[in-house]
N, C-alpha and C positions, 0 to 999 in steps of 0.2 A: 243194391236195393234203393229204389226211388223214394218210397214212403216208409217212415219208421216212427215208432212211438205209439201212443203219446208219451212224452217225457215230462215229468214234473219240473217246473221252473218257477223260482221265486218271482221273476220278473213278469212271466207270461201266463202262469197257471199251468193247465195241461196243454202242452204244445205238441202238435203233430208235425214232425219234421219232414221236409221235402228236399231230397238230393237232386237238384235240377241240372247238375253237371257231373260227369265222371271225375273221380280223383285222378291226379291232383292238378287241375288247371287253375293257376293263380297268377296274379300280377306281382305278388310278393313271395319272398322266401324267408318269413320271419324266423328269427333265431329261437323263439320260444314255441313254435308251432308243434302241437302234439302229433301232427301227421307226418312230421319229418321235413326234410328239405324238399323244395319244389324242384323236380327234375329239370324243367324248362319253363321259365317265367314267360308269360304271354300277355299281350294287351289287346290283341285283335279279337273281337267278339265272333263267336261261332255258334252254329246250330248244333245242339246236342240231342236231347230227348224230344220226342214229339209232344207238344203241349196238350193235345187231346188225350194222349196216353197217360200223361201225368195226372190230368184232371180225372180220368177214369179210375186210376188207382186210388187217388185221394177219396173220391166219392165212394168207392167200395169199402175203404177203411172206415169212413164215417158211418156207413150203413151198418157195418159190423159192430162198431162202437155203440151205436144206438141200440142195437139188439141186446147188448150186454149192460146197458145203462151206464156206459163208460163216458165220462165227460171229456170233451175236447173244446178248449177255449179259443185256440188260434191255430192257423196253419202257417208254419214258419219255413221260409226258404233258407236253409242252413246246410249247404252242400260241403263236400270235402274240397273246398277251393273257394273262388270268388264268384258269387251268384250272378253278378252283373256281366260276366263274360258270355252269358247265354244270350244269343241274339233273339231267341224266342221269348225272352223274359216278360215283355209287355203282354204278349198273347196269353202266356201261362197265367199271369196274375189276373187278367180279365176273365179267363175261364174259371179260376178258383173263386173269384168274387161271386160267381153265380151259385156257389154251394152254401152261401149263407153264414159263413164264418169270417172272423177277422183274419186278415192276411198280414204277415210280418216277414221281415228279412233281416239277416245279419250280414253286413258288408264291411269290407276294409276301406271303403270310400275312395279308392284310388282312381275310379273311372268316372266320378261325378262331374268332371270337367267336360264330359261329352254330353251334348244336348239330348241325344237319343237315349242315353242311360237315365238321365234325369226324368225324361218323359215316361219311360217304362216304369219307373218307380212311383209315379204320381198316384197310382191306384192302391198303394199300400195303406194299411191302417196304422202300422207300427214299423219303425226301422231303427236298428242299432248301427251306428257308424263307429268304426275303430279309428281312434286318433291317439297314437302313442306318444307323439311329439309334434312340435311345430318348428323344430330345429333341423336344418339340412343334414348336418353331420350325424346327429343322433338317428335321424330317419334312415340314413344309409346303413348304420350299424345295426339297428334293431329290426327294421322291416325288409332290408335288402331288396329294394324295388327293381322292377324291370328297368334297364338302363335308359329307355326312352321316356320314362316318367320324370316329371319335374315337380318338386314339392310345392312351389308357389302356385303352379297350375292346379295341382290336386286340392290345395287348401282353398283356392278361389272357387273351385267347383263345389266343394263342400258348403262354403258360405252361401253361394248362390242357391243351391238346393234347399238349404235350411230356411231361406227367406220365402220360399214359395211352397214348400211341402205343407200340406194341410193335415197330415196324420200326426201321430205321436212320434217324436224324434228323441232318441237317447244316444249318448255316446259311451264308449268304453275305452279305457286307457289301461294297457297292461304295463305294470311296473316291474322292471327288471333291474336288479341290484347293480348299482354303480354304472348303469348305462343311460337310463332316462330318469334317474331319481335326484339329480342335482337341483338345488333350490332355484337357480335361474331358469333352467329348462322347464321345471314344473310350473313356474310362474308364467312363462311364455305360452306353454300349452294351455294352462287354465284360462289365460286371457283370451286366447283364440276361441276356445270352447264356449266361454261365456258369451261371445258374440253370436253364437249359434242359437242361444236361448233354448237348450234342450230341456225336456221335462225332467230328466235325471241324468246325472253324469256318474258313470260307474267306474270304480277303480278296481282292477283285478290283479292277481299275482299268479305266477306259474304254479299250477297244481298237478300237472301231468308231465310225464317225461318229455323234455323239449328236444327240438331239432339239434341244438348245439350244447355241448357240455359247459360252455362258459356261462350259461344262463343260471342265475341264482335267485332265490326268493329274497326280496328286500327285507330289511329288518322292520320290526314293528314301529320303530322310531321313524323310519323313512315313510312308511304308509301313513302314519299319523300326521307327519309334515305335509305329505301330498294331500291328504284329506282336508286339512285346514287351509292349505294354499288354494284349493278349489273352492271351499266354502266361503273364504273371504272375498271371492268374486261373485257372491250371491248365487252360486250354483247349488242345486239340490244334489248332494253327493251321497252315494252309497258305495260300500265296499262289497266286492264279490270275492270272498276268501275261501270258497270251497266248502263252507259249513252249511249243511242242509238242515237248518233249524227253523223254528217258527219265529221269524225275525222280529215281529212286532207284538204278537199277542202275549198277554199276561196269563201264564198257565198255572201259576201257583208253585211250580217247581223253580225256586229262585235261582239255582245253579244253572239250569238249562235256559232260563230267561236271560240271565246275564250273558251267557256264552252266545246265544243266538243274536241278541241285540248288538253286542260288541263285535260280532263278525260283520255287521253292516255299518254301524256308527261307533267310533270311539266315544265312550260315555264320560262326561265330566263328573267329578266327584259328587256334586250336588244332585245330579240326575240319578246316580247310584243310590244316594241317600233316600230319594223319593221312592225308588223301586223297592229298596229293602224295607222301608216303612210300610209300603203297601202289602208286602209279603209277610209282615210281622217278623222280619228277620233282622240281622245286624251285620256288622262288617267282618265278623268271623268267617262268614261265607266267602267274602272276597279274598280274605287272607288265605283261606284254604285253597281257593282256585289258583292263587298266585304261587303258593307253596307247592301245589301239585304240577305246576308248569303249564296250566291251562289258560292263564290270563296274565297280562303284564300291566304294570303301572308305568305311565309315561308322563312327561311334562312338556307342555307347549305354552309359551308366553306366560310362564309363572303359574299356570293352572294344572291340576292333576287330572289325567284322563286314564281310562281303563279300556283295554282292548284284548280281544281273544288272541292267544299266541298263534302265530302262523305255522310254526314248525314244532317238532319235538323239542323238549327242554335241551338247551345247550350246556 
């Protein structure tokens, strides 16, 4: 299936997905990938689907959505693999731009050292770049790249692209317990990402069955440390923890508000105080959420923070 959705996304609104390459052509074989191992990693770009056919299918889906009064906010290239392996990518983006919607892509950023890839992506309105680490050893362990890829070259390409890209650039870092959650590695990754000046830097955790059994969800303490490590470098950080809540709106349901907000940002105690007062509630609500195993209390640099629990109570 080339076109799917629209899919609700906290980052993008109603996103119409576009599979511009067949599964699973990828430059990486990430240990956490929900699609399983990559049978054969590739780095040579190839022509897959005809760009005109992709645009035709997208246009037909947009017309059907309009008849149903169904909102579509963005067209997103998010295939079962790495979208920049598509040699027709630039042509496809150009055709999609003519449909009057924002165009986005989710990439692992591994081919941005190539000038032709950077040129193809210039027409995007939004792009998410996966940067799990800036350490060679960790990169090999977590992303398992094609043997001809070099991390220094990859990161240099990412930096060059970020300095010239005129659309909205965000990054995403998948945190895997005890693999890329060490303090020094987080600091190195955060410093590199800060140099890209992304609009938002997202931290995610494995929420679906991974390619390898060794993959484990990091503890709430690890996520909290990562969050503050990134924030201390003036990054606008958000967590993607798999909770589909109304992340920022005050709904009046104080339990749901607390859970949705703390799935995105660990909340400091004084911020929780303000929300509780606004809701006409008190700390008994927080204590109940903690007792029920739905929220945890954490400490960072002497301050108390509250965060939605990642896993079932241990």
